[in-house]
N, C-alpha and C positions, 0 to 999 in steps of 0.2 A: 504493500500500499504506500502511496506517495502522497504527502500532505504539503500544499502549497502554504507557506507562512505568510500571514498578513491578512489584509481585508480587500475584497475585490468588488467592483461593479461589474456585472456580467452581461454579455450579449449572447443570445442564443438565436441562431438563425437570423442575425441581423437586428434583433429586436431586444430593448433593454429588459432585464428580468427584474420583476418586483415580487416581493413576498405575497402569497396568496392570502396570508393572515393579516398583516399589518401594513402592506405596501411598502416596506422597507426596501432599499436597494443595495445595501451593503451586506455581502455575504463571506463567511469563511468557507474553506473548501477541504475536501478530501476525496480521494479516488478509491472506489471499491471495485475489485476484480472478482468476477464470478465466471466459473467454468460452466459452460452450457453443453450438456451431453444429450444428443438425440437418442431416444429409446431403441432406435434401430442399430445404429453403428457407433461403438464406442471410439473407433479411430477418427471420426469427424468432429471431435470435440473443438469447440470454439470458446473464445474467451470474450466475455462481455465486460466493457469498462463503463461503469456508472460514476457519474460526478455528483457527489453528495454536497449539497450546499447549504449552509446553516445560516439563517437570517441573524445578523448581529443585534437586531432590535428585540425580536421575540423569541428566537431559537427554533422557529419553524424550519423543518428539514425538507427540502425538495431534492429529487434526484432525476438526472437526465442521462441518457446514453450518449457517450462520446462517439460521433462518426468523424471519420478522417478520410480524405481523398487526397493523397499526396501530402502536400504541405498545408492544404485547407482543412478547416475544421469547422463543425457547427457551433462550437463554443468559443468565445474570446473573452478573455480575462483582462480587466484593467485594474492594477493595484491602486488603492487608496490609502490614505492615512487614517 
């Protein structure tokens, strides 16, 4: 697991993320890795990377799947104080 230190404003698919509970826009971050194993074939195991984002105002947790294509990603982090 990798943890980004600090606080972030986050854009997902080009849109500003806000907390669904309190509408805060500052989040702390951690990555969660899950092995996804199809019931049919153990050899086709894939890894799912979730970004777990915790609102700094109320503690609400939201999770998003990290999708990457080359150097492009659906989640962009901007560190704030």
